[in-house]
ZADOLO-530684 format. One line per 10 residues: number of its first residue (from 0); their letters; for each residue x, y negated, z negated of N, C-alpha, C. Coordinates in pm, whole numbers. Each point is the difference from the previous one (the first is absolute). Layout:
! ZADOLO-530684
NUM> a> X Y Z X Y Z X Y Z; ... $
This chain:
! ZADOLO-530684
0> xxxxxxxxxx> 80 127 -4 -73 -129 -6 81 -130 2; -39 -89 101 79 -121 5 -49 -102 -81; 67 -106 -55 -30 -82 -104 14 -149 54; -73 -87 -61 39 -137 41 -79 -78 -107; 34 -137 -4 -73 -80 -109 -131 -31 57; 2 -47 117 -123 -65 47 -17 81 149; -133 42 32 -28 55 136 -102 -97 61; 33 -50 106 -110 -76 77 -55 82 119; -123 -7 1 -53 83 118 -56 -91 114; 55 1 98 -48 -111 123 107 -77 1 $
10> xxxxxxxxxx> 38 -25 134 107 -91 47 -52 -104 91; -123 -61 -24 -53 -109 53 65 -129 -48; -60 -108 42 62 -117 -67 4 -19 -155; -113 46 -61 -10 11 -134 108 89 -76; -18 128 62 99 106 -54 144 -57 25; 50 -60 91 132 -31 34 30 -124 -123; -100 -70 -3 18 -120 -111 29 55 -126; -62 115 -47 -5 60 -120 165 47 -5; 34 81 93 111 50 10 138 -106 -11; -28 -105 82 97 -103 -9 12 -73 -129 $
20> xxxxxxxxxx> -122 -36 -54 3 -54 -143 93 88 -80; -52 122 -15 97 90 -102 130 21 39; 31 21 134 126 20 38 99 -116 -27; -54 -133 3 81 -111 -32 16 -3 -138; -83 72 -88 28 11 -146 71 99 -35; 52 94 108 99 114 -33 -64 127 -48; -140 -12 15 -79 129 -36 5 117 100; -6 128 -38 15 115 81 -149 21 67; -17 0 120 -116 19 64 1 79 111; -96 83 24 -36 69 111 -126 -37 89 $
30> xxxxxxxxxx> -9 -32 113 -115 -35 69 -28 102 97; -117 43 0 -69 96 80 -88 -58 103; 18 35 146 -87 -52 103 -17 113 96; -138 40 11 -42 107 98 24 -26 135; 14 -123 59 49 -23 141 143 -33 2; 22 -65 127 145 -18 20 59 -148 -14; -106 -67 -74 20 -146 -9 -23 -83 97; -33 39 134 -39 -74 117 -150 -67 -33; -12 -120 52 -125 -79 -13 -78 -3 119; -94 100 24 -50 8 141 -137 -81 -3 $
40> xxxxxxxxxx> -40 -54 -108 -115 -86 2 6 -111 -109; 62 -124 38 39 -103 -129 -126 -55 -29; -34 9 -125 -116 -58 -63 30 -132 -53; 101 -15 -68 50 -126 -77 64 -81 99; -8 -125 -24 71 -91 102 65 -120 -47; -60 -39 -139 70 -133 -33 54 23 -157; 101 -71 -26 61 5 -141 -47 -127 -60; -58 11 -126 -33 -127 -70 121 -67 -64; -30 -110 -35 109 -79 -87 68 74 -106; -82 66 -100 40 75 -88 76 122 26 $
50> xxxxxxxxxx> -20 63 122 67 123 43 148 -56 56; -20 -120 50 120 -41 46 98 -45 -105; -46 -35 -118 84 -24 -115 51 119 -45; -72 120 1 60 121 -38 106 31 95; -29 2 132 121 16 111 116 -86 -17; -19 -107 -69 123 -93 -23 77 62 -114; -72 30 -90 69 84 -127 66 111 42; -56 83 99 47 138 41 129 -21 101; 10 -110 44 118 -46 89 -25 47 154; -135 5 44 -45 36 122 -69 -113 71 $
60> xxxxxxxxxx> -23 -116 -61 -79 -101 75 45 -42 129; 123 -5 22 74 -54 120 -40 99 110; -3 133 -45 -39 97 100 -140 -11 32; -81 -25 -99 -147 -22 31 -32 -114 89; 78 -119 -24 -19 -125 72 36 35 147; 118 65 16 60 50 147 -57 117 51; -127 25 -43 -63 152 47 -38 -8 144; -6 -101 62 -41 -11 147 -116 -82 33; -82 -6 -81 -134 -103 24 43 -138 40; -38 -47 121 43 -126 54 -29 -105 -94 $
70> xxxxxxxxxx> 110 -80 -31 -36 -140 -88 -97 -101 72; -3 18 120 -82 -122 80 -135 46 33; -42 113 -55 -139 60 33 -109 -79 -86; -76 -68 46 -109 -50 -84 -87 86 -60; -39 -20 -122 -76 80 -79 -147 -34 -27; -59 -62 125 -136 -47 4 -91 116 -51; -138 -37 -36 -102 83 -17 -106 -42 93; -62 81 57 -104 -18 112 -122 81 -36; -114 -71 20 -121 66 -4 -60 -7 141; -50 95 64 -57 -8 133 -88 127 24 $
80> xxxxxxxxxx> -67 -14 122 -94 107 48 86 111 71; 135 -42 48 59 104 59 111 -64 68; 108 64 38 133 -76 65 -54 -73 129; -108 57 69 -41 -87 138 -137 -55 -28; -30 -11 -137 -120 -61 -25 6 -142 -62; -75 -56 -77 -2 -125 -77 84 14 -122; 80 -109 -34 73 -31 -126 -90 -57 -89; -17 44 -102 -89 -72 -102 87 -112 -84; 119 38 -26 78 -91 -73 159 62 15; 72 -100 -9 142 46 -23 82 -87 -104 $
90> xxxxxxxxxx> 35 61 -101 88 -88 -99 153 33 13; 75 -105 17 149 9 20 66 37 -137; 83 92 11 80 15 -120 152 16 72; 94 -69 -83 134 -19 82 56 137 -2; 97 24 107 100 102 7 83 33 -111; 79 104 -28 77 20 -112 107 -106 18; 47 -42 105 99 -92 12 -24 -138 -31; -130 -19 14 -53 -148 -56 -47 -3 -137; -23 125 -56 -61 14 -120 106 -39 -123; -33 -113 -71 110 -25 -92 -18 87 -139 $
100> xxxxxxxxxx> 127 13 -67 -15 73 -128 -89 -70 -93; -93 59 -53 -90 -64 -91 64 -41 -142; -55 -117 -49 56 -48 -122 5 105 -116; -108 83 6 -6 89 -119 84 129 -4; 85 4 106 84 111 17 130 -20 72; 108 92 -18 119 -12 103 -26 59 116; -112 74 18 -15 78 132 -159 -33 51; 12 8 123 -154 -5 79 -24 135 39; -132 4 53 -42 142 37 41 31 134; 0 134 28 73 45 134 -79 100 69 $
110> xxxxxxxxxx> -10 -1 133 -56 111 81 110 93 18; -36 112 -37 98 140 16 -84 97 0; -36 53 114 -81 114 7 62 121 -66; -111 95 -31 66 122 -78 105 83 68; -3 -14 153 94 69 64 142 -44 -1; 14 -116 -42 119 -52 -27 45 1 -162; -114 -27 -72 46 -18 -155 14 123 -54; -45 107 18 12 134 -35 153 45 25; 56 -11 124 143 21 4 90 -84 -67; -45 -124 -12 100 -89 -96 -9 44 -125 $
120> xxxxxxxxxx> -86 45 -60 -19 46 -134 82 134 -15; -27 87 86 54 123 1 140 -18 13; 55 -93 78 158 -12 -1 45 -57 -123; -71 -94 -73 42 -42 -140 8 110 -109; -113 81 0 3 114 -73 103 97 21; 29 33 118 114 82 34 125 -25 -53; 26 -155 -21 112 -37 -70 27 14 -144; -117 56 -57 9 15 -144 41 143 -40; 125 9 -59 58 126 -28 -103 102 -91; -73 -61 -81 -83 85 -88 -137 38 44 $
130> xxxxxxxxxx> -12 -55 145 -142 45 54 11 96 123; -74 95 2 13 92 115 -148 -4 53; 1 -5 110 -151 17 113 3 122 61; -99 71 -19 -18 128 81 -113 -4 87; 11 -20 135 -121 14 97 -18 127 30; -115 24 48 -49 148 50 -26 66 -129; -47 -47 -97 -2 59 -146 -151 -41 -67; -70 98 -29 -144 -33 -31 3 38 -148; -78 -90 -88 -27 35 -130 -123 66 -2; -7 142 -43 -124 76 3 -87 -8 -115 $
140> xxxxxxxxxx> 76 3 -131 -44 -8 -131 67 -68 -99; -66 -41 -98 61 -83 -101 -51 39 -127; 78 76 -97 -49 33 -114 72 -44 -125; -79 -53 -89 83 -80 -108 59 127 -89; 115 -42 -44 77 101 -80 -17 -21 -158; -19 102 -80 -38 -4 -133 117 -78 -74; 128 17 33 109 -66 -58 34 -143 49; -95 -53 78 19 -128 49 36 6 159; -28 -104 78 14 -10 142 -105 90 70; 44 37 127 -89 57 76 87 91 125 $
150> xxxxxxxxxx> -70 117 26 57 101 96 -66 -38 123; 80 -16 114 -69 -26 134 35 131 91; -86 64 52 21 110 98 -4 -67 142; 118 39 82 13 -66 108 20 85 129; -15 -38 112 22 70 119 70 -76 95; 106 66 60 74 -53 125 -73 27 132; -64 -85 36 -96 1 121 67 62 121; 126 0 20 48 51 112 50 151 -6; 44 22 -123 39 141 -45 -97 82 -64; -102 -57 -37 -97 73 -103 58 25 -136 $
160> xxxxxxxxxx> 117 -24 -35 57 26 -126 -66 -74 -106; -39 75 -114 -50 -75 -119 89 3 -125; -11 -116 -69 102 -5 -101 -68 -107 -118; 55 -5 -113 -57 -71 -113 80 -134 -30; -46 -102 -50 78 -96 -68 -55 -51 -108; 77 3 -112 -51 -60 -127 42 -145 1; -90 -85 -40 11 -134 -8 -50 -65 -150; 102 -87 -39 -61 -68 -124 -132 -85 8; -11 -47 148 -103 -94 27 -16 33 154; -134 -4 32 -44 19 153 -73 -131 24 $
170> xxxxxxxxxx> 35 -64 109 -85 -109 74 -52 27 112; -131 -1 15 -79 41 116 -26 -118 96; 79 4 102 -23 -119 104 -50 85 139; -107 73 -39 -35 95 134 -128 -44 52; -23 -149 -10 -113 -27 99 -146 -9 -57; -80 -35 73 -140 -17 -42 -73 140 -16; 45 104 67 -44 131 -18 74 75 -87; 76 -54 -115 87 61 -73 -56 129 -57; 96 102 36 -16 128 -67 34 8 -127; 90 -75 -41 26 -12 -155 -90 -53 -77 $
180> xxxxxxxxxx> -76 -97 40 -115 -75 -75 -109 104 -3; -11 67 90 -114 109 9 17 130 -81; 121 19 5 47 112 -93 2 -40 -155; 22 -117 -35 -9 -59 -140 -145 -1 -32; -99 -10 76 -143 -26 -20 -20 -150 -27; 73 -88 45 -25 -138 -29 -99 -51 115; -111 -46 -49 -91 -78 76 14 -132 34; -62 -39 121 -2 -143 51 -131 -64 -17; -2 -129 -35 -104 -77 -29 -4 -121 108; -117 -33 26 -13 -125 98 -110 23 109 $
190> xxxxxxxxxx> 40 -60 122 -88 6 114 69 112 93; -48 115 12 40 102 69 -7 -20 156; -81 -84 53 -13 -30 145 -35 -125 22; 78 -69 60 -17 -134 75 -51 23 145; 75 71 74 -44 47 114 130 97 44; -41 66 124 98 82 75 50 -72 88; 129 8 36 74 -80 110 95 106 69; 39 -51 104 122 78 74 101 -102 40; 124 35 -38 123 -79 21 66 59 123; 43 -81 97 59 37 110 123 -60 48 $
200> xxxxxxxxxx> 131 66 -21 111 -55 29 33 11 139; 42 -95 81 -3 -6 138 113 -96 61; 52 35 113 86 -80 57 -76 -89 128; 33 -124 10 -61 -68 108 104 -114 26; 78 9 78 113 -102 45 -79 -129 47; -106 14 68 -56 -124 76 -147 -53 -68; -1 35 -111 -127 -33 -84 -32 -159 6; 99 -68 -54 -33 -147 0 -3 -61 118; 88 48 105 1 -81 135 -131 49 78; -48 138 -6 -108 25 64 -130 -60 -42 $
210> xxxxxxxxxx> -9 -3 -134 -114 -59 -55 -17 -150 -5; 125 -69 34 27 -144 -14 -24 -51 -138; 42 69 -95 1 -52 -142 126 -48 -44; -4 -99 -78 113 -38 -84 31 102 -101; 127 5 -35 42 109 -107 -84 -41 -135; -21 110 -69 -70 -11 -128 38 129 -74; -20 -32 -141 39 124 -95 -122 102 8; -118 -54 18 -121 70 -35 -107 -49 102; -77 69 85 -117 -6 63 -125 52 -69; -90 -58 -53 -110 67 -63 -114 -12 89 $
220> xxxxxxxxxx> -73 107 47 -105 7 101 -129 -5 -66; -107 -98 35 -131 -3 -48 -88 40 104; -116 63 -6 -86 19 108 -136 -55 -55; -104 -2 75 -139 -34 -61 -39 93 -110; 71 101 -9 -49 112 -106 83 -26 -133; 97 -76 16 96 -24 -114 152 27 56; 74 11 -112 143 47 39 27 127 54; 81 -8 106 47 122 74 112 73 -41; 116 -85 -15 124 51 -36 109 -98 5; 125 45 3 103 -115 10 129 63 72 $
230> xxxxxxxxxx> 72 -93 58 111 30 53 111 -73 -72; 115 63 -47 95 -48 -70 137 43 90; 80 -117 -16 128 20 54 104 59 -87; 79 101 73 93 92 -95 144 -57 30; 49 -5 119 138 -31 8 22 -130 62; -100 -83 38 26 -147 63 10 28 144; -24 135 51 43 29 135 -111 70 85; 38 127 1 -97 103 77 -79 93 -87; 43 0 -135 -76 82 -75 -118 -63 -86; -120 76 -2 -114 -58 -78 -74 93 -70 $
240> xxxxxxxxxx> -98 -50 -87 -82 104 -79 -133 -67 21; -97 90 41 -149 -37 11 -63 82 -87; -82 -67 -84 -81 78 -90 -158 -39 27; -68 95 26 -140 -26 27 -92 74 -109; -105 -64 -22 -87 59 -112 -108 90 69; -26 114 -72 -87 104 55 -128 -16 -69; -18 -23 -131 -112 -10 -81 11 90 -108; -113 56 -34 -14 68 -124 27 174 27; -3 27 119 32 136 34 144 22 50; 45 126 -65 137 37 26 27 -7 171 $
250> xxxxxxxxxx> 100 -57 38 26 13 152 64 143 49; -42 19 121 48 131 60 15 -30 150; 113 -65 36 7 -47 137 119 72 85; -11 4 108 114 44 84 75 -116 59; 106 30 43 94 -125 41 -60 -76 108; -87 55 92 -46 -82 115 -123 -101 -61; -64 58 -82 -99 -92 -91 52 -101 -57; 122 18 -68 88 -96 -58 35 -119 96; 45 32 103 43 -89 96 -130 -95 50; -83 86 23 -135 -84 57 -60 -105 -106 $
260> xxxxxxxxxx> 4 49 -120 -28 -91 -104 80 -120 -22; 127 29 10 119 -115 -12 -50 -97 127; -18 48 111 -11 -91 134 -154 -90 -19; -75 34 -99 -124 -70 -20 41 -149 -20; 116 -17 -82 30 -130 -47 135 -55 63; 80 105 23 145 -36 63 3 -33 149; -113 67 70 -13 -22 143 80 103 88; -36 4 105 60 84 111 132 -32 57; 45 -129 -23 119 -31 80 134 46 -76; 19 21 -139 97 36 -68 30 148 32 $
270> xxxxxxxxxx> 138 34 -22 47 132 -5 -20 47 -137; -34 140 -15 -15 44 -131 67 145 -1; 104 3 -86 53 119 -31 1 62 -139; -103 87 -24 -34 27 -157 108 79 -48; 59 -27 -109 110 61 -59 -70 103 -109; -87 -64 -74 -53 94 -108 -133 -54 -55; -94 81 -40 -130 -20 -34 -35 46 -136; -48 -76 -82 -19 31 -160 -123 -47 -44; -110 87 -7 -124 -33 -49 18 -21 -167; -62 -92 -56 14 -5 -139 -113 -59 -67 $
280> xxxxxxxxxx> -6 10 -134 -125 -60 -74 37 -120 -88; -57 -96 33 23 -125 -78 -81 -9 -135; 63 -9 -98 -55 18 -138 79 -97 -105; -85 -11 -119 76 -73 -100 -12 87 -131; 111 87 -26 8 87 -106 108 -2 -69; -10 11 -132 113 3 -86 -6 99 -107; 123 94 -26 -5 101 -80 -39 -30 -135; -77 79 -75 -29 -23 -135 112 25 -86; 102 61 31 127 13 -84 130 -7 97; 75 -82 -36 139 -12 75 105 87 -59 $
290> xxxxxxxxxx> -10 61 -122 88 97 -52 -69 129 -64; 67 108 44 -48 130 -85 119 53 -42; 49 -8 -134 102 53 -50 130 -49 67; 78 76 56 121 -39 59 -23 -27 157; -113 -12 60 -39 -15 140 -56 -125 -2; 48 -97 117 -56 -132 8 -56 -20 141; -88 -78 21 -72 -21 128 39 -145 26; 65 7 137 53 -146 32 -45 -22 163; -50 -116 34 -44 -31 132 -120 56 35; -16 53 135 -136 47 41 -44 116 -79 $
300> xxxxxxxxxx> 70 74 -59 -54 114 -93 -61 -55 -117; 24 -121 -33 -70 -73 -128 -123 -87 52; 10 -45 133 -112 -92 40 -10 -10 154; -120 -35 55 -4 -21 127 -82 -137 22; 32 -65 103 -65 -144 16 -5 -17 144; -78 -91 45 -14 -39 129 133 -87 43; 46 23 122 124 -64 27 -1 -157 23; -121 -49 -12 -10 -137 5 72 -75 -100; 98 -68 26 92 -72 -80 145 73 -11; 4 122 31 120 62 0 52 27 -148 $
310> xxxxxxxxxx> -97 28 -79 41 7 -141 32 157 -31; -24 99 75 16 140 -49 132 40 -29; 90 2 93 143 34 -10 69 -93 -78; -12 -125 -4 57 -104 -85 -45 31 -153; -112 28 -10 -62 51 -165 88 105 -42; 13 103 84 47 128 -27 166 -34 -24; 66 -87 89 138 -20 -50 18 -78 -107; -117 -94 -48 10 -64 -134 -15 104 -110; -74 110 31 3 113 -110 121 71 -35; 73 11 131 128 86 -21 105 -82 -80 $
320> xxxxxxxxxx> -14 -132 37 83 -94 -81 -18 10 -149; -135 -2 -43 -31 1 -132 18 118 -64; -15 117 52 28 115 -51 139 40 -11; 82 -59 95 143 48 15 79 -39 -123; -13 -127 -39 82 -24 -119 -46 50 -120; -113 46 -12 -68 71 -104 59 148 -9; 5 55 94 59 123 9 138 11 -30; 73 -89 53 153 -23 -31 23 -7 -138; -91 -100 -65 31 -37 -150 -31 144 -80; -114 60 33 -18 124 -87 93 110 44 $
330> xxxxxxxxxx> 76 5 95 86 119 38 126 -39 -68; 32 -135 -11 117 -23 -76 -3 -30 -145; -124 8 -60 -19 30 -151 -37 -123 -62; -3 -141 77 -23 -106 -86 -171 -36 38; -52 66 70 -139 -20 26 -105 86 -67; -92 -33 -58 -106 92 -75 -98 35 79; -67 117 -31 -106 50 82 -125 -88 33; -6 -91 -85 -111 -108 21 35 -83 125; 144 -2 30 25 -65 122 -48 49 123; -2 154 -3 -63 77 127 -175 -29 5 $
340> xxxxxxxxxx> -53 -5 -124 -137 -14 -9 -35 -129 55; 83 -113 -19 -21 -118 61 3 -23 147; 11 94 61 16 15 156 -143 -7 49; -96 70 -65 -137 19 43 -71 -139 -40; 17 -27 -131 -63 -132 -54 41 -120 57; 131 -14 75 24 -103 78 -52 5 127; 32 98 77 -16 16 134 -131 46 55; -85 64 -84 -120 48 43 -88 -140 27; -5 -89 -100 -92 -126 28 52 -73 125; 123 1 29 37 -51 129 -43 61 120 $
350> xxxxxxxxxx> -17 145 5 -59 66 101 -133 -30 24; -74 -15 -112 -141 -20 8 -20 -158 53; 83 -92 -52 -9 -152 51 34 14 141; 110 62 61 42 -19 122 -100 74 109; -30 119 -51 -106 57 97 -128 -85 17; -44 -55 -105 -115 -101 7 14 -118 84; 126 -43 -10 20 -113 92 0 61 142; 63 106 26 0 50 134 -144 26 57; -75 60 -81 -154 4 45 -59 -145 34; 35 -90 -101 -66 -132 15 41 -69 140 $
360> xxxxxxxxxx> 139 42 33 32 -46 140 -75 67 111; -4 120 -22 -70 77 114 -147 -51 9; -67 -22 -122 -135 -45 37 -6 -134 59; 121 -65 -6 -4 -142 68 2 8 150; -5 116 65 1 19 127 -145 -2 59; -81 17 -86 -153 5 31 -77 -143 -16; -56 -46 106 -69 -139 -6 -148 25 -61; -44 -107 -58 -121 3 -41 -97 -48 106; 38 -55 113 -75 -69 121 -64 128 54; -100 -26 82 -59 68 111 84 -4 114 $
370> xxxxxxxxxx> 60 116 34 99 0 115 -49 29 137; -133 1 -6 -66 68 135 45 -88 109; 10 -118 -10 45 -81 128 156 -36 3; 68 95 -62 148 -28 -14 67 6 151; -62 65 95 77 12 129 -75 -91 106; -110 -70 -26 -56 -95 66 75 -93 57; -5 -34 132 81 -92 66 -33 -154 -6; -120 -7 -63 -62 -150 -6 65 -84 -119; -44 -121 -9 53 -90 -101 -20 59 -141; -132 67 -16 -23 52 -141 80 128 -31 $
380> xxxxxxxxxx> 58 53 96 97 126 -19 132 -53 -33; 35 -127 54 128 -38 -46 -17 -49 -123; -96 -81 -57 -12 -42 -126 10 108 -97; -77 111 24 -2 126 -91 150 33 -18; 53 36 117 141 52 -7 89 -89 -84; 2 -147 10 72 -85 -79 -30 10 -144; -125 18 -45 -44 -8 -138 27 132 -57; 5 105 84 27 137 -67 145 18 -23; 77 -60 80 148 -12 -12 38 -63 -120; -67 -122 -2 54 -73 -118 -40 86 -119 $
390> xxxxxxxxxx> -117 61 -12 -41 84 -128 84 104 -31; 34 83 131 84 130 -51 132 -66 -17; 57 -90 32 138 -55 -21 14 -34 -164; -119 -64 -33 3 -68 -131 -23 131 -98; -82 108 38 -17 95 -77 128 108 -16; 85 0 99 118 80 -7 126 -68 -29; -5 -130 -21 124 -74 -16 85 58 -125; -50 54 -73 78 44 -142 67 146 79; -40 44 89 75 111 40 135 -44 56; 3 -113 56 144 -32 52 82 -94 -93 $
400> xxxxxxxxxx> -92 -61 -94 66 -93 -89 -17 41 -144; 83 100 -37 -39 79 -129 117 2 -119; 59 -114 -10 117 -24 -106 -61 54 -127; -119 -39 -31 -63 26 -128 8 152 -38; -37 76 108 -3 153 -11 136 52 -9; 87 -61 82 142 48 17 89 -25 -112; -1 -122 -61 77 -52 -96 -51 -31 -154; -149 -6 18 -67 -44 -138 -41 105 -78; 11 135 33 -44 93 -83 72 20 -121; -65 43 -99 62 -6 -142 -36 120 -89 $
410> xxxxxxxxxx> 62 50 -95 -33 110 -79 -70 -44 -143; -120 -43 35 -80 -26 -141 -13 144 -70; 9 -52 -129 -38 114 -106 100 127 12; 146 -43 65 80 111 -6 44 31 -136; 30 120 -49 60 20 -125 138 -9 -10; 57 -44 106 153 -41 -18 38 -141 41; -117 -86 23 14 -133 3 -62 -62 -124; 63 -107 -62 -55 -56 -118 -48 -139 33; -146 -6 2 -67 -120 28 20 -105 -107; -16 -126 35 11 -100 -90 -141 -84 -17 $
420> xxxxxxxxxx> -93 63 39 -129 -55 -11 -51 -121 92; 89 -17 101 -25 -109 90 -107 35 104; -105 -77 62 -83 50 58 52 58 143; -83 82 60 34 60 146 -24 -117 105; 107 5 72 -7 -99 110 -115 56 112; -67 -74 66 -78 44 108 56 103 80; -43 94 41 34 111 95 -57 -46 133; 54 -89 66 -36 -38 135 69 85 95; -69 60 88 71 94 98 94 -78 108; -25 -128 25 76 -90 93 93 -82 -73 $
430> xxxxxxxxxx> -12 -39 -120 104 -109 -66 76 85 -111; 119 -25 -3 93 66 -104 53 -127 -79; -7 10 -121 46 -99 -90 108 69 -100; 136 -61 21 111 74 -76 -24 -36 -160; 31 123 -72 -4 -15 -142 92 100 -49; 40 -25 -133 82 87 -83 -83 74 -78; -142 7 -4 -82 53 -90 44 174 -2; -30 57 -99 22 148 -21 -69 49 85; 50 123 86 -51 76 108 -9 -51 128; 48 -128 28 12 -55 129 127 43 50 $
440> xxxxxxxxxx> 8 -29 134 127 6 76 93 -142 -50; 117 21 -43 88 -110 -30 3 -101 97; -20 -140 -5 14 -89 112 129 4 65; -1 -39 116 116 -26 98 36 -146 -22; 123 -38 7 59 -128 6 143 5 51; 48 -81 82 126 -12 43 101 -51 -96; 105 69 -10 111 -44 -85 101 -78 81; 91 -85 -86 98 -66 66 98 61 75; 25 136 -33 101 86 99 -68 72 104; -134 -41 14 -66 62 146 -69 116 -45 $
450> xxxxxxxxxx> 0 63 -111 -72 102 -31 -140 -20 -53; -86 104 35 -132 -26 -66 -3 42 -139; -73 -39 -88 -29 64 -149 -44 165 33; -42 15 106 -40 148 4 121 89 26; 106 -72 41 120 81 30 80 30 -139; -66 -40 -106 59 20 -143 -81 143 -44; -95 35 38 -64 115 -46 -9 121 78; -7 123 -73 15 128 58 77 103 -61; 114 -44 -62 75 109 -69 -43 48 -145; -51 -100 -66 -47 19 -147 -85 -106 -37 $
460> xxxxxxxxxx> -16 -33 -115 -73 -96 -48 83 -134 -12; -72 -108 34 95 -139 -5 -95 -86 -93; 74 -51 -88 -57 -113 -71 43 -132 48; -106 -71 79 25 -122 50 -21 -110 -113; 120 -86 -11 7 -93 -115 6 -134 82; -73 -107 -33 5 -125 66 94 -86 -101; 41 33 -110 88 -69 -103 137 61 5; 103 -65 66 136 47 9 74 -8 -133; -35 -104 -84 49 -18 -130 -54 77 -115; -110 77 14 -59 65 -100 90 114 -69 $
470> xxxxxxxxxx> 6 2 -130 84 104 -75 -89 54 -94; -126 24 2 -74 56 -106 29 141 -26; -6 40 -130 61 137 -26 -96 108 58; -126 -21 11 -78 96 65 47 53 150; 67 -92 51 47 16 143 90 109 4; 105 -23 -86 107 123 -24 -55 122 -37; -97 -16 -102 -57 116 -47 -68 99 102; -88 -93 98 -62 82 109 108 77 102; 119 -77 21 94 66 75 58 105 -56; 29 11 -143 57 101 -76 -78 119 -16 $
480> xxxxxxxxxx> -154 -17 2 -77 109 -28 -25 66 145; 5 -89 97 1 74 131 108 85 33; 132 -41 -39 115 68 20 -1 119 -72; -48 -10 -126 6 132 -87 -107 104 50; -75 -32 64 -126 81 59 30 43 148; 95 -63 59 31 43 127 -90 -71 111; -67 -102 -44 -87 -82 91 67 -109 80; 10 13 129 68 -92 70 -61 -151 -17; 85 -86 -42 -65 -128 -34 110 -118 2; -12 -96 78 92 -111 -9 -81 -136 17 $
490> xxxxxxxxxx> 68 -94 -54 -54 -148 -8 50 -62 126; -87 -77 55 36 -72 119 -60 -162 -31; 104 -85 -15 -54 -144 -22 -25 -81 128; -117 -50 5 -43 -67 121 -14 -150 -15; 10 -75 85 -13 -150 -10 -144 -29 -62; 1 -99 -113 -136 -60 -47 -95 -37 103; 41 -28 102 -73 -68 118 -99 101 63; 28 131 -37 -100 95 49 -105 37 -88; -21 -99 -88 -117 -4 -91 -130 -9 52; -2 -48 134 -125 13 63 -52 124 43 $
500> xxxxxxxxxx> 107 105 8 -39 123 27 -10 95 -103; 106 -19 -107 26 77 -123 -54 -103 -123; -125 12 -9 -53 -96 -106 32 4 -146; 85 112 -27 31 11 -134 162 6 -10; 62 -7 -90 147 -15 -14 49 171 31; -64 86 -39 41 129 12 -95 84 79; 42 85 102 -70 98 70 68 134 3; -71 104 -48 77 138 13 -53 63 126; 83 13 102 -35 63 127 33 158 0; -82 85 70 10 129 4 84 38 126 $
510> xxxxxxxxxx> 58 113 12 59 45 129 -69 -21 119; -133 5 -13 -73 3 143 -45 -161 29; 60 -97 -67 -16 -126 4 -126 -79 -54; -63 83 -80 -136 -45 -55 35 -41 -152; -80 -96 -58 32 -64 -132 -53 112 -101; 62 21 -100 -22 98 -114 -46 -87 -115; 66 -128 -13 -55 -80 -125 70 -137 39; -59 -114 -64 42 -117 2 -15 -74 -140; 83 -125 -26 -20 -67 -125 99 -114 -7; 4 -69 -90 77 -124 -10 100 60 -113 $
520> xxxxxxxxxx> -9 99 -68 103 53 -96 -32 152 0; 112 62 -25 -27 144 -31 -68 43 -118; -64 115 -11 -52 36 -133 108 25 -110; -26 3 -138 81 27 -88 64 120 -10; -65 100 49 40 139 23 9 43 154; 96 2 41 10 21 156 -19 139 43; 14 106 -113 -11 144 34 -123 3 57; -119 -50 -79 -140 59 40 -19 -47 145; 58 -127 41 -21 -26 129 66 65 97; 104 64 -7 58 91 87 -70 129 7 $
530> xxxxxx> -21 45 -117 -84 145 -8 -124 -10 71; -67 -111 2 -141 -26 63 29 -4 147; 85 -81 34 33 -11 156 54 128 66; 62 76 -70 50 147 50 -67 108 -25; -125 -6 -53 -94 91 12 -7 102 -141; 71 -50 -101 10 80 -129 -101 -39 -75 $
């Protein structure tokens, strides 16, 4: 029987993020992937600001920036009746080259389709000496071990050989149809069916030219019966993804039917070379439990959400970062078991929040107007198209402008974050307000040496101090207690001018960049503070 500290099941973007987070912390990891690692149907296409901050810490942000998506491709959003039909509205969004770095972060969002992002992540994982990725290896059964950990029965899908792996912890990143979740008996709650859809990944070198369309990130098609589907740019050139809505019945289509359906809105002039077809169910579901003993659910195994907003894989990557430092802390001996319990209490509410935001974005595709005359060629038809376009753009703007969702999430009621009684800021999906309140992402600010404050966080706990001259005895006592317990902690003195971001003199930042505690003075007994934030 082989042994490892952590076994990750699934090598998609979330599983690779889990492996990279642990590998950079020096933990022994085995990753199992039933396939060969190739992405034959890229679903994810955009990386959020927060995910780009993680890429910055992982040392791969330049690789992601240079992935190949053209910097001069406009990221407009278009509502229309078809590529050869009527445009209802076009909203301009700048290309990546024109897009400024936002004031709230050292990074901006990035278009990086999964067919490029996964290989970038896999390459970074391969550089970690403590991580082994095994492709063509299926996890068949996960059994909790009475003396701790779990035993996983595996099969080499090329040779048929079966073998066992004992892991202290198992992380299931095996997707929406997670076999691990089903085997654990974990139920999902929410909305099981928003609709059935079909995703088509295809090549069309002349799509924009033949349809006489200006470039756009997404075309959303509306008919007199309501929304039909959407066309999304993949590589800024010849690769596209078309998603069309089937309804409440499970699709059962042949490839010829797929192309005929596509041409209803894409027209007859463009060349279509279908590369893959993937029927899927749009839903809003969250697992009732994110942890069962030594097994954790991460990514789509823990939640499903409409892709409207691109929150799915970005939410899963955030879960990998949250769980990664906690597993590392427990394996090294300075983290208590309540640290692992906090994974569910922190991340499950975020999954509920983000999946709800995605559903709300999807509902914004549906107009309240009578669309009967949407295709009429008279003046009344033109007025209807204009008013419906304005309505739909207003209803979906939060899908394209979602800083509040991406950066404003917070871990309310976390057992390892010490609240100070301050009121909760508004949770606006579009607007992000920086704060050093416990549970929130620590604010970004530029330092004189060109670094971001976020560059200070990641290796361990950091005590941000805005008073360089402070010599209070509790400060040294805190550092001494941390050292005696093996808790990685250092003090970072920052300029008092950052007080608009860090509203208290002291802020204790966790390894994942979230605030554990804040105050103008340390408590008289710093031991309790450290025991609380490390899960003891």
